[in-house]
N, C-alpha and C positions, 0 to 999 in steps of 0.2 A: 270617371266623369267624361272620358273620351275627349272629343274636340273642344268641349267647354272648359277644360281644365287649364285656365289661363296661367295659373301659378304652379303647374304640375311639377316643376323642378325646384320649387322652394321648399326647404326642409325646416320644419318648426318642431321644437321640443317644449312642452309645457309642463313646468314643475310648480306652477302657482297653486294657491289653495283657496281662491275666492272666486266669486261670480264674475268680477271684472276680467280677471285673467282668462277664465273659461270663455267669456264672450269674445275676447280678442282672438283666442285660438279658433273659435267657430268662424269668425270672419275669414280667416285664412283657409280653413277647411272648405267653406262655401266657394272660394275662388280656386279650388283645386290643389292647394298645397298639401304636402305630405306632413301631417301633424301627428306627433307621438305624444300621448298623455302618459306621464310617468306617475305611477300610483304606488302608495305604500303597500306592504304585503296584505293588509286587510282590505285593500281597495279604497278608492276615492270616497270620502264620507258623503260627497254629493250624490253618490249612487242611491242613497237611502232617503233623499230629501223629498218632502212634499209640503205644501203650504200649511197643513195642520200642525206641523212640528212632530207628528208621530212618524217614526222611521218606517219606510216601506220594507216589505220582505224581499221583493225583487227590485231590479234597477228602476228607479223612479223616472217619470216622464220628463221632468226638467233635465235630468242628467242626459237622457237619450236625445233630447232636443239639442243640448249644447255639444254633445260629443259624437253626434252621428258622423260616420265616415272617417273616424280617427283610428289610430293604432293605440294599443295599450301595452305598456311595459311596466313590470314591477321592479323597482329598484329602491335602495335605501341610500341615505347620505354616505358618502365615502366609497361607494362601489365604483370600481373601474368602469363598469358598463355605463354608468351614468355620466362619468367624465367623457367617455368616448362619444356618447350621444350628443352632448353639448358641443364638443369640439368639432363635430361633423355637421353642425346645424347652421343654417343661415340666421335663425332667430331662436332665442331662448326666452320664454315667458316665465317670470318668477315673481316672488314677493320680496320684501325687505330681508326676510329670513326664509330659508328653505333648504331642501336636500342638496341643491347644487352649490350651496355656500353663499358667501357674501357676493352681492351682484357686481360690485366694482372689481373684486378679485377674480370673479368668473370672467368678466369682460377682458381683464388683463391677460389671463392665461389662455384665452380663446381668441387670438387675433383674427380679425376679419368677421367675427360673429357679432350680431346685434343682440344685446341683452336688454330687455325691457322689464323694469321692476315696478310693480304696482303696489302702493302702500298708502295708508291713511294720510300721512303727512309728508311723505318723501323720505329720502335716505339720509338727509343731513338737516341740522337745525335743532333748536331746543326741544321740539316736540317729536323728533324723529322716532323715539322709542316709546312714546306715550300710548297706552292702550286706547283703542278706539274701535268704533263700529261706524257704519255709514250714518247712522242717526246722530252720533256725537259729532262727526265732521260736518254734517249739515248744520248743526247748531253752531259750531265753532267758526264756520265759513261766513256766516251772515245770511245764508240762504233761508234758514228756518224762521228767522225773526220777521220776515216780510209778510208771511201768510196768516190770515186769520181775521176774525172780527174782534172787536173790543170785549165782547161778552165772554169769549172762550179763549183758552190759551192758543198761542200760535201752533200751527200744525206742519208736519213734515210733508215733503213731496213723497207720495206713497209708491209702493211697488219696487223699492230699492233702485229707483231710476238712476241715481248717481253712479252706482256700481255698473249698471248696464252701459251708460254713456261713457264712463271711464274706459270700459273695454273698447268702445269705438274710438276714443282718442288714442288709446294704446295701439289699436290696429293701424290707424293712419300714420302715427309716428313711426311704428315699426316697419311698415311697408316702404315708406319713404327712405328710411335708413338702410333697409335691406337692398333696395334698388341702387343706392349709392355704393354700398359694400360690393355688390356684384360688378359695378362699373370700375371702381377704383381700388378695392381691397381694404378700404377703411371700415373697421367695425365701429360700434357705438354702444355707449351705456345710456339708455333712456330711463329717466327717473320721473315717474308719474305720481302725483299726489291727489288722492280723492278729495281732500279738502279744497283744493284749487278747482277741481272739476265742479264741485258743488257751488263754488262761488261764481264761476263763469257761466254756468248753466242756470243757476237758480237765484243769483244775487241781484239780477236786473240792473246791474251797474249802478246801484244806489250810492256807493261810495264816490264814483266818478261824477254822478249827478250832484252830490253834495259839494264836491270840489268846484264844479262849474258855478254853483250857487254861492261860492265864497265860504263854504263850511260854516253855515250858521250854527249857533249853539243848539244843543239837543237837550230837551227836558227828559231826564232819565225815567220820569214817571209817566211819560206819554208814549204809548207803544207805537212802533213803526208799522205794525201789521195792518193790512187792508185786504179786501177781496175785490176782484174786478167785477164791475156791473155796468151794463147787463152781461151775464155770462151764462150760467146754468139756471134755467127757469123751469118751474113746474108746469106740466101740461095736464090734460084730463086723464092721460094714461101713462105718464112717465115724466121724462125730463127732455128738454131741448137745450142744446148748447149753441150760443152765438158769440160773436165778438165784434166790436165796433172800433177798430183801430183808426179809422179815418172819419172825417166829418161826414162824408157822403154815406158811409155805412151807418152812422148814427142816425142821420136823417131818414134813411131807408127803414131803419128799425122803428122809428116813430110812426112811419106809414104802416109798417107791418102790424103794430099793436093798435092801429086805428086811432092814433093821437096826433094828427097833423097839426093840432093847435100848439103842440110843444115846439114847433119850428118857428113860431112867431117871434118869441124873444130869445129862444135858444139857450136859456140859462142852464139847462141840463146837458147841453153839449159838452160841458166840462166834466171830466171824470172826477175832479176834486169836488164839484158841486154834487154829483151823484153820490159820492161816498159820504159827504157831510149830511146829505138829506136822504140817506139810504132807505129809511122806512117809507118815506113819501114816494120815492121813485119805485121801490119794489111793489108797493101796493098798486100803483098805476099799471105797471107791467103785468103783474100776476092776475089782476082782475080780468085781463084779456087772455093770457096764455092758458089758464086753467080751464077755460071754456072750449079748448080745441085739442084734438089729439096730436101727438108728436108728429106723425107722418104728414098731416096737413100743414102744420106750421113749418116743417122742413121744406116742403115744396114751395110754399109761399115765400119763405125767406130766400131760398135759392133763386127764385124768379126775380127777386129784388137785388140780387148780387151781394147779399149779406153772407159772410162766412158762417156756415151753419152745419150742425151735425146732430143726429140723435145721440143722447148720452148712453153709452153702451156698457154692458158687462160681458163676461166671457161667453154667455149663452146668446144674448141678443145680437152680438157682433156677427156671429155666424149666420144670422138670418138676413143680413143686409144684402141688397141686390148687387151693389157695386163690387165688393170683394168676391162675391160668388161668381159673377159674370167674368171677372178678370182672372179667376183661378188663383187668387192670392193665397188661399190656404191649401195645404197638402196633407195627405194622410201620412203619418209617420211610417218609416220603413217596416216596422213590425205590426202596423195596422191598427193599433188600439188607442191612438189619440190624434188630434189635429194640431198642426203647427204652421206658421207662416213660411212662405218660400223666401229665398234670399231676396233682399229688397232692391235689386237692380237687374236690368236686362240689357243685353247687347244686340243691337240691330233687330229687336223684336223676337229674338230666339227664346225658346222656353228655358226656364231655370233648370239647372242640373237636378237630376233625381237623387235625393239623399240616400245614402247607404246606412245600414244599421250601425249603432254604437257597438264598440268592442266589448267582449268579456274581459274580466280582470286578467291582466297579464297575457292576453291572447297572442301578443307578438314578442314576448320576452325572448324567445329562442330564435327569432328571425334575425337576419342580418340588419344592422343599423343603416337607415337611409343616410346617404352622404350628399352634401351639397355639390353643385358643380364648381369647377375650378374658377378662381377669380384672380385678378392681378395682385401682385404683392404691393401693399400700400406704400406709396412713395414717402419720402421725408417731408416734413412740414405739415401744417394743419390741413384737414380735409375741407373741401368746399361745403357750402350749405347743401343739404340733401337734395333740394330741387333746383339748384342753380343751373341756369341754361334753359329752363322751360319758360315759354311765353303763354300767358293766359288772357283771353278776352273775357272780361267779366260783365255780362249783361244782366246781372242779378239786382234785386232790390229788397228792402226790408232787412231781415236778420238771417234767415236760414241760408239763402244763397251767398250773401256777402260774408257770413261767418266762415263758410266753406272756402270761398276764394281767399279769405284772409289767411287761412292755414297754408295755402299754396304760397302766398306772398311771404309769410313769416319764414318759411323753410327755403326761401331763396328764389322762387319764381318771379319773373317780371309780370305783374298783374295790372291790366288797364281796366279800370272801372268806368262804365259808360252810363251816364244819365243825361238829362236834357234840361235846358233852362225852362222849358214849358212843363216838364213833368220831372221834377227832382226826385231822387230816391225817396220813397215814402218814409223811410226811417229818419230822414232829416227832419220830418215834421214833428218828431218827438222833442225837437228843440223849441216847440211852440211855448213851452213853459217859460222861455226867455224872450217872448215875443217883443218886449220893449227894447231889447238890445240890438245894436247894429249887427247885421248878418246873423240874426237869431238862428237861421237854419244850420249854422255851423256848431250849435250848442247841443246837439243830440248825443247823449252819452253812448247810446247804442251804435250810432254811426261812427263815433270817434274810436270805439273799440274794434268794431267789425271791419274797418277799412284801413287799418294801419298798414304801412309799407306799400300801399297801392299808388298808382298813378290815376288821375281822374280826367276824363275828357267829357265834354258835352256834345251830344249829337242828337238832332231831331230825327228820329228814325222813321217818322211819318213822311219825311221829305226825301226825294230821290238822292239829293246830295248827301244827306246824313246816312242813308242806307249804303251808298257807294263807299263812303269812308269806313263804315263798319265792316264792309266786305274786304276792304284793303287791310284792315287790322286782322280779320279772320284769316286772310291769306298768309299772315306771318305767325299765326298762333299754333301752338301744340294742342291747346284745349280752349274750347268755347263753352262757357257755362251760362245758363239762364234758368230762372225760376218763376216765370210768369205762368198764368193759365195758358193752355196750349194755343188758344185762338189769338193771343196777343202777339207772340213772336211770329206766328203764321201770317197775321195781318201786316206785320212789318215786312214780310217777304224774306225772313231770315231763318227759316226752318231748315231741317237737316239736308234735303236735296240741294238747297242753295249753298249752304256752308260747304258741303262735300264737293260741290262743283268748283267752288272758289279755292279749296284746299283739301285735296284727297287724303292728306295725312293727318288732318285735324280730327281730334276726338271731340264730339259735341255732347255735352252733358245737359240733359233737360230734367228739371226738378219740379214738374207740376205737382200741385197738392195731391191729386188723386190718380195721376197717370195720364197716358196719352190715348187711352180708350176707356170704354165703360160708361155707364149712365151718368156718372158724376164727373166726367172728363173736364168740363169747363167750369166747374165750381171753384171759387177761390177758397183757400184754406190757409190758416196761420197756425202757430204752435198751439194756441188755445183750441182750435178745431181738432187737431190731432189728439190732444189730451182728452177732449170730450168724447171722441168716437172710439178710441182704442181700448178703453178701460182704465187708463191712467187716472182720470178724474174719479172714476168709481172707486179707486183705491186710495183717494186723497180726501182728507177732511175728517171731522169728528163723526162717529157713528150716529150721534144724536142730532147731527146737523145734515145738510144736504151734501151731495158730491161737490167737490171743488176742483178747479183747474190748478195745475202746478205753476203756470205762468212763466214758461221759459224753456225747459229742457228740449222740447221737440224741435225747436228751431236749430240750435247747434247740432243736435242729433241728426237732423236731416242733412245739414251741410257736411257733417263728417262722413256719413254713408255715401254721399255723392263724391266726395274727395277719394274715399277708398275705392269706389267703383272706377273713378277716372284713372287712378294709378294702376289698377288692374288692366284697364283698357289700354294704357300705354305699353304694358307688357304684351298684350295681344298685338299691338301695332308692331312691336319688335319682331313678332313672328310672321305677320301677314304683310307688313309694309304699308297697310292702309289704316286710316282712321275708322272710327265706328260711331254709331249713335248709342249713347248710354241713357237709358231711362231710369231715373232714380227718384220715384215719388216720395214725398214726405210721409204720406200715409203708411207706406210699406216699411219705411225706416222706423217709424214709430211702432208699428206692429211687432217688429223684430225685438225691440227692447221692452215691449209690453206683452210678451208672449204668454206669461204665466196664467192670466185669467182664462184664455182659450184652452191652454194645455190642461189646467186643473179641471175645467168643466168637462172636457171630452175624455180625460183619463179617469177622473174620480167623481164626476158629477158634483163638484164642489164650486159654489159661486164665491169667488174671491171679492171681498168688499173692503171698505175703509175701516181703519181701526184707530183713527186719531194718530197718536204718537207711539202706539205699540207696533210690534213687528212679529211675524211668524218666526224670525230668526233669533230673537232675544227676549228674555223675560227675567226680571222686570225691565221694562223700557218705557220711559215717559219723560215729560218735562215736569219738574217739581218746583213749586214756588218756595223760594228761600226768604229769609227775613228782609223786610222792605217791600216797596211797591215795584212791580214788574221786574223782579229779580228771579231769573229762572235758571235752573240747573238741568242739563240733559244727562241722563244716566241710562246705560244699556249693558245688560249682562248677557253675553252671547254664549258663554261656556259654563259648565258646572264649576270649574275652578274659580272663575270670576264671581259666581254667586257665593261661594264659600267665603271669599275675601270680603264681599259686600256684607255678609252676615257679621263678620268680625268688626267691620267699621261701624255698623249699626249698633254694636253691643248686644246683638241677638244671636249668639252662637247656636242656639237651639234650632234656628231656621236651617242651618246647614245639615243638621241631623234629622230633619223631618223627611220621611220617605216620600211624602206627597210632593216635596219640592226638589227631589233628587234629580229630576230630568227637566229638560226644556219644556216638553209637553205638559208635565205636571205643574211647572211654574206658570205656564200659560193658563192652565185651568184655574189657578189661584191668584191670577194677576190683580184682581180687585183688592184682595187682602194684602198683597205685597205693596201695592200702590199706597194703601193707607199707612203702612209702617214706614215706608221711605218718605212719604209726604210729611209725616209728623216729625221725623228726624231732620229733614231739610228745612222745615219751617222754623226751626230754632237756631239756624245757623246762617251766616252770610254765604253768598255764592263762593267767595274765595276760600272760606274755611271748609265748606263741604267739598269743594273741588280738590283742595290740597289733600285731604284725608283719603279721598277715593282714588285719585291718581297714584298716590304713594303706595296704595295697597294693590294696584294693578287692576282697578275697576274702570272700564271706559266711562268717562264723564267729560263734560265740557260746559262752559258758560254759554248763554244765549248771546252771541256776539251781535251787536247792532250793525245791521248791514250798511248803514251810512258811515261806519267807521271801520270797515273790514280791512282797509289798508294799514291800520294800526295793529292788526293782529300779529303777534310776535313771530310766529312761524312763517307766515307769508312774507313778512319783511325780511327774515333771514334768507329765504329762498329767492328773493328778488322777483316774486310773482307780479307785484305791481311795479311798473317801470315808469320813471318820470319822463314824460313826453312833452316836448315843447311844440306847441301848435301856434301858427301865426295869428289866429283870431282869439282863441280861448286861453292862450298862455300855457304854462307848464301844469300838467295834470297827471296824477297817479293813475296809470292805465293798466288794467289786467292784460297780461300776455297770454301765452299758452300754458296749460296746466301740467306741463312736463318740461323737464330740463334735458338737454343733450350735453354729455360731457365735453363735446367739441364746440359748443356754442355758448358764448358769454351772455347774450341777451337776444330776445326775439324781435323787439321793436326797433327798427333802424330809422324809420321815418313816420311822422304823424299821419293820421288820416288826412287825405287831401281836401282842400277847399274846392268849391264847385268850379269845375272847368280849369283847375289850377295848371294842368299839364297840356292844355290844348296845343300850345306852340311847340312844346318839347316833343310830344308824340306825333301830332299831325304834321308838324313841320320837320322836326329832327328825324323821327323814325320813318315817316311816310314820304317826306320830301316835298310837301306843299309849300310854296313860297309865301312870304308875309302878305303880299297883296291879295293872294287867293284867300288866305285865312281871314284877312280884314273884311273881304267881301262876304264870306260865309257868316262872319259875326254880324255884319250889317243886315243880312237877310234873316238872322235869328236861327240859323242852323247850328251855330255854336255860340258860346258865350260864357260869362263868369258870374252872372246875376240872374236869379229866378225871374221869369217874366211876371209882371204884376206886383213884384215886391217893392 
């Protein structure tokens, strides 16, 4: 990778066996690290993977996407060569069990090494050894229960998105820990749980919202699931995706569909009203949208500043002008499929050219890479991994703030900036509590995504506010923002200005679609990314329409921006200068939604939605148990699990049926298997069915109510929800990070700040402005602690 290899002296060994571990390794490869994939003698099973479930004869396209540019070594558990590889590495990626042994023991015998273990439920707790797949942890986490209409069962977030985003979480945690290890000698055990990733990315903080509401009683027979409307709407030639997170966007949508009359009484401005009267609302919307082609509606919506996208699959995505003009897609090194480039750029430089994936054992005989020398760890506890960093957080809503929150949790001092005239848009999610004093402090999303931060209010449209922001930038290691490009440029705070104020600062810009291209100035949210990248095309019931996932692309965008920022800090160590990091949400989403494009270009296969089924398991589905709205999630990913399922069902002949002997065969007979499992489950309670399946080693889980996910036994045992005492909303169970560090007791040290809470501490204490000056600024409306007009 030449001059672009920012992590060229970071040594990574990957002995994991899942998609999440592979994506974590890919993130390091894309940043230039030396990554060795350890394979069993028969080769990594992922080499034969394709979406159909039928094994490929040659290395599959997904394997080559994930493993391009890596080394391959063949080794088995207990071999000295494997121990040597791990001991010489900066980072070892593993699962709860694997050829390198118990992760905690591995970390203990490899001082100075970071070991990241990815598993369904984490390394400890009552569910640690419970059989699971991504589908069952989605169900157990509370994420699955949220999505769907009353008429159909809830549906999963498609495309194995939890595994992909788990890889991004692991990448960020690992890189932060590796950086500390190289500075101080302190190694680390990082314990990541997919169940917690599913909750934080897909649970919409429903449990925290319920806590803010006083935990009203829940009718167990009334489902929690809803769909967002308006969202994906039919057109004359396909589907258009919109979202209306703000009142202005909803009003613009009414103008788009030529119904300005709806603005008069604005009853449909409430999402709750639209959901309750969905048939009436949908009829009004679709009477208009079906009369117009998708491209026309996209242009009209974009002109009205409505977040909008054509709803794409793996084929149509490649035909869009924006990714084509930006060069987002690359031809794979061997030339027979298309894949997204790495989702960030430094100073506008082109992304590194990927190198081919290795042959099985290609590097077994080569000398093992060795990490650079580092200090011997001193006695005493290590510092937090990002302690000493200062971050100026100019972000809003969820994607940017969630990324900045990761910096803050891991020890950086993060100053979040908003204004009394334009509060962070995510605070408006507290509008459900409009009748309460300081209702804007009641947003579950804001309360989770801004823990550990300081908050100052600056009117950046005023010279005095901009000047104070530049004073903060002059002290910062990282400046991060996620507005559309024109906003920060209109403030006069774009890269040349920041670089002039602080040549060592790294500026991270997270526009929805990037800093150039025809969609440069279009707004975009998580929903937009899910609509355009194929994630929505993979989500929902096949007899229904495509559905958005409602969440994962926001934290996913934040994570990729954080990873890029940490890579940029390594670049600064080499150059002495900061740089501009461009990390668009769109490209971050494409990297975790790569399979539709890969499958289409490699195999001419259009990947679509399958409800609660999966290409990686069969049978897999939600099954109704005795009672109303009592659901069991079941997923057989291996032949052995299917044999155990046949025993539990009292149908041993199923295990002997040659038509059901393989995953591909079971996929072909999924309808028959669903009928058999459904009949069995319908005669039992969820607890009875779950007990029998788990005891037999079959992945299964209850459908956890998202409003009570803090009561889930495993997440309680791991301390994932932390009690946080907030000065306005009181003590609330708040999700932390979905991984544990052995050296860190808890991630949340301070609650999310109230509006302008730290104006005096930061502008006075840090920057040295005296009380009289601050009082004058407050009198002028440049700073303050109360929203204007409230």
